C-alpha positions in Angstrom: -0.1 -21.5 -33.7 -1.5 -24.6 -35.5 -2.9 -27.4 -33.4 -2.2 -30.9 -34.8 -2.7 -33.1 -31.8 -4.9 -33.3 -28.7 -3.7 -35.2 -25.7 -5.7 -35.7 -22.4 -4.9 -36.8 -19.0 -7.2 -39.7 -18.0 -8.4 -39.7 -14.4 -10.4 -36.6 -13.3 -9.8 -35.1 -16.7 -11.2 -37.3 -19.5 -12.9 -39.6 -16.9 -15.2 -38.3 -14.2 -17.3 -40.1 -11.6 -19.2 -42.2 -14.2 -15.9 -43.9 -15.0 -16.4 -43.6 -18.8 -16.3 -40.9 -21.4 -19.7 -39.4 -21.8 -21.5 -39.0 -25.2 -20.9 -35.3 -25.7 -17.2 -35.8 -25.3 -17.1 -38.9 -27.4 -18.8 -37.0 -30.2 -16.3 -34.1 -29.9 -13.4 -36.5 -30.0 -14.9 -38.2 -33.1 -15.4 -34.9 -34.8 -11.8 -33.8 -34.0 -10.3 -36.9 -35.5 -12.5 -36.5 -38.5 -11.1 -33.1 -39.0 -7.6 -34.5 -39.0 -6.4 -34.0 -35.4 -4.5 -36.8 -33.7 -6.2 -37.7 -30.4 -4.4 -39.4 -27.5 -4.1 -40.0 -23.8 -1.3 -39.0 -21.5 -1.5 -40.7 -18.1 0.3 -42.3 -15.2 -1.4 -45.6 -16.0 0.7 -48.1 -18.0 0.1 -48.4 -21.7 -1.1 -52.0 -21.5 -3.8 -51.4 -19.0 -5.0 -48.3 -20.9 -5.4 -50.4 -24.0 -7.4 -53.0 -22.0 -9.7 -50.3 -20.7 -10.5 -48.3 -23.8 -13.7 -50.2 -24.6 -15.0 -49.8 -21.0 -14.2 -46.1 -21.3 -16.3 -45.9 -24.6 -13.4 -44.7 -26.7 -12.2 -48.0 -28.3 -10.9 -47.3 -31.8 -10.7 -43.5 -31.1 -7.2 -43.2 -29.5 -4.3 -42.6 -31.9 -1.5 -42.4 -29.3 -0.9 -43.2 -25.6 1.8 -41.7 -23.3 1.8 -44.0 -20.3 3.5 -44.4 -16.9 3.9 -40.7 -16.6 5.9 -40.4 -19.8 8.1 -43.5 -19.5 6.1 -45.4 -22.2 4.7 -44.3 -25.5 2.5 -46.2 -28.0 1.7 -44.6 -31.4 -1.2 -46.7 -32.7 -1.1 -44.9 -36.1 2.5 -45.9 -36.7 2.6 -49.2 -34.7 5.5 -47.9 -32.5 5.9 -48.7 -28.8 8.9 -47.4 -26.8 10.0 -47.3 -23.2 12.4 -44.8 -21.6 14.6 -44.8 -18.5 13.2 -47.5 -16.3 14.2 -47.4 -12.6 17.0 -49.7 -11.5 15.8 -52.4 -9.1 18.5 -51.5 -6.6 17.2 -48.0 -6.4 13.7 -49.3 -5.9 14.9 -51.4 -3.0 16.6 -48.4 -1.4 13.4 -46.4 -1.6 11.4 -49.2 0.0 13.9 -49.7 2.8 13.6 -45.9 3.5 10.0 -46.5 4.3 10.6 -49.4 6.6 8.3 -49.3 9.6 5.6 -47.1 7.9 2.1 -48.6 7.2 2.4 -48.4 3.4 2.4 -50.8 0.5 4.1 -50.6 -2.9 3.0 -51.2 -6.4 4.7 -51.3 -9.8 2.5 -51.1 -13.0 3.7 -53.5 -15.6 2.0 -54.9 -18.7 -1.5 -54.3 -17.5 -1.1 -55.4 -13.9 -0.1 -53.9 -10.5 2.7 -55.9 -8.9 2.9 -55.6 -5.1 5.2 -57.3 -2.5 2.2 -58.0 -0.2 -1.6 -58.1 -0.2 -3.4 -55.6 2.0 -6.3 -53.1 1.8 -4.2 -50.5 0.0 -3.4 -52.7 -3.1 -6.9 -53.9 -3.2 -8.2 -50.3 -3.1 -5.9 -49.2 -5.9 -6.8 -52.2 -8.0 -10.5 -51.6 -7.6 -10.3 -47.8 -8.2 -8.2 -48.1 -11.4 -9.8 -51.4 -12.7 -6.4 -53.0 -13.0 -5.7 -56.5 -11.6 -2.9 -57.0 -9.1 -0.5 -59.8 -8.3 1.6 -60.4 -5.2 5.2 -61.3 -6.2 8.6 -61.8 -4.7 10.2 -58.4 -5.1 13.7 -59.8 -4.8 13.1 -61.6 -8.0 10.8 -59.0 -9.6 13.4 -56.3 -9.1 16.2 -58.1 -10.8 15.0 -56.2 -13.9 14.5 -52.4 -14.1 10.9 -51.3 -13.7 9.1 -48.1 -14.9 8.3 -46.6 -11.5 7.5 -47.3 -7.9 4.2 -46.3 -6.3 3.7 -46.0 -2.6 0.1 -46.6 -1.5 -1.0 -45.3 1.8 -3.8 -44.0 3.9 -4.4 -40.3 2.8 -3.9 -39.3 6.4 -0.3 -40.6 6.2 0.5 -38.8 3.0 2.2 -35.8 4.6 4.6 -38.1 6.5 5.3 -40.1 3.3 6.2 -36.8 1.5 8.3 -35.6 4.5 10.3 -38.9 4.5 10.9 -38.6 0.8 12.5 -35.2 1.3 15.3 -37.0 3.2 16.1 -39.2 0.2 19.0 -37.7 -1.7 19.8 -39.3 -5.0 20.4 -38.2 -8.6 19.0 -41.5 -9.8 15.3 -41.0 -9.1 12.9 -38.3 -8.3 9.6 -38.2 -6.4 6.3 -36.7 -7.3 3.3 -36.4 -5.0 0.3 -37.3 -7.1 -3.2 -36.7 -6.0 -4.3 -39.8 -7.8 -5.8 -39.6 -5.4 -4.5 -38.8 -2.1 -3.2 -42.3 -1.7 -0.3 -42.4 -4.1 3.3 -41.2 -4.1 5.5 -42.1 -7.0 9.2 -42.4 -7.7 10.7 -42.5 -11.2 13.8 -41.6 -13.1 14.5 -37.9 -13.1 14.4 -37.7 -16.9 10.8 -38.9 -17.0 7.9 -36.5 -17.4 4.7 -36.3 -19.4 6.5 -33.8 -21.6 9.2 -36.3 -22.4 6.7 -38.8 -23.7 4.7 -36.2 -25.5 7.8 -34.9 -27.3 8.4 -38.4 -28.6 4.9 -38.7 -30.0 5.0 -35.2 -31.6 8.5 -35.9 -33.2 7.2 -39.1 -34.8 4.8 -37.0 -36.8 7.2 -34.1 -37.5 5.4 -31.8 -35.1 6.6 -29.5 -32.3 5.2 -29.2 -28.8 3.7 -25.9 -29.9 1.3 -27.9 -32.1 -0.1 -29.7 -29.1 -3.3 -29.0 -27.2 -3.3 -30.8 -23.8 -5.8 -31.2 -21.0 -4.9 -32.0 -17.4 -6.0 -31.5 -13.8 -3.3 -32.2 -11.3 0.2 -31.1 -10.2 1.8 -33.9 -12.2 0.2 -32.4 -15.4 1.9 -29.0 -14.9 4.9 -29.7 -17.1 2.6 -30.9 -19.9 0.3 -27.8 -19.6 3.3 -25.5 -19.6 5.1 -27.1 -22.5 2.1 -27.6 -24.8 1.2 -24.9 -27.4 -2.1 -24.7 -25.5 -2.5 -26.2 -22.0 -6.0 -26.4 -20.6 -6.8 -27.2 -17.0 -10.0 -28.7 -15.8 -12.2 -26.6 -13.4 -11.8 -29.5 -10.8 -8.0 -29.3 -11.2 -5.4 -28.2 -8.6 -4.8 -24.5 -8.2 -1.2 -25.0 -9.4 -2.4 -26.7 -12.6 -4.9 -24.0 -13.3 -2.3 -21.3 -12.8 0.1 -23.1 -15.2 -2.5 -23.5 -17.9 -3.4 -21.1 -20.7 -7.1 -21.7 -20.1 -9.5 -23.4 -17.7 -12.5 -25.3 -19.0 -15.4 -27.1 -17.3 -15.0 -29.9 -14.8 -14.5 -33.6 -15.6 -18.1 -34.5 -14.7 -19.6 -31.9 -17.1 -17.8 -32.5 -20.4 -15.1 -29.9 -19.9 -13.0 -31.3 -22.7 -15.9 -31.3 -25.2 -16.8 -27.7 -24.0 -13.3 -26.5 -24.9 -13.1 -28.4 -28.2 -16.5 -27.2 -29.4 -15.8 -23.6 -28.6 -12.2 -23.3 -29.8 -11.3 -26.0 -32.2 -14.1 -27.8 -34.1 -15.3 -26.2 -37.3 -19.0 -26.8 -37.1 -19.2 -25.3 -33.6 -16.9 -22.3 -34.2 
């Protein structure tokens, strides 16, 4: 199996508590690209906001491709190609929101580098600060006249179980839900055809490669499909038990250069 591309989840995988990619991992990424490997990011964040943050993450100019919004967006910087897939109809988003009527939650939709919310509260402020993405309060009746990539519910972590329980009562073939630990405050709805694998397949196909040529790194349950469908899926030591079980290997945690550790040991020539 020949690895051609390396794709990493961002939060709690490439980024640890420092909020930027540390020097050892930066060096490993630089060496991998010098050896001809494509390097990219695969994240729930939208492509626009990822581009805006690359410099603050210390990897500006080192990212060849981005799979964003959980697989709904791709950006191949080597080919100048950007594409979107299967946005969620505004009517479906309204249905989901009404299903949560009476619960102390807020909503957010990532779009072109901002988080758009129907109201201002502590939840949208918290998410904006944690992800370093600005937010804007808008009239959702107008905003939802166009399809949007996904809907995020933001809530108190103590309310998450009830949010998930209520989601189980929603029956539709038009959208699916995924409980994302990002952290314990987010629950997301998207088109059922969207997954990280969907976006990754598009990137790989642009280069004439198969998924078996992909080495991926992830930490959470929403990375499981990516870890399972890559030629080599590597979970972080800080990852969920389900993610680690789905992976081919487990590396160090996100705060101790787990990605660099794996690349140095298994991929890079001068270390192997």
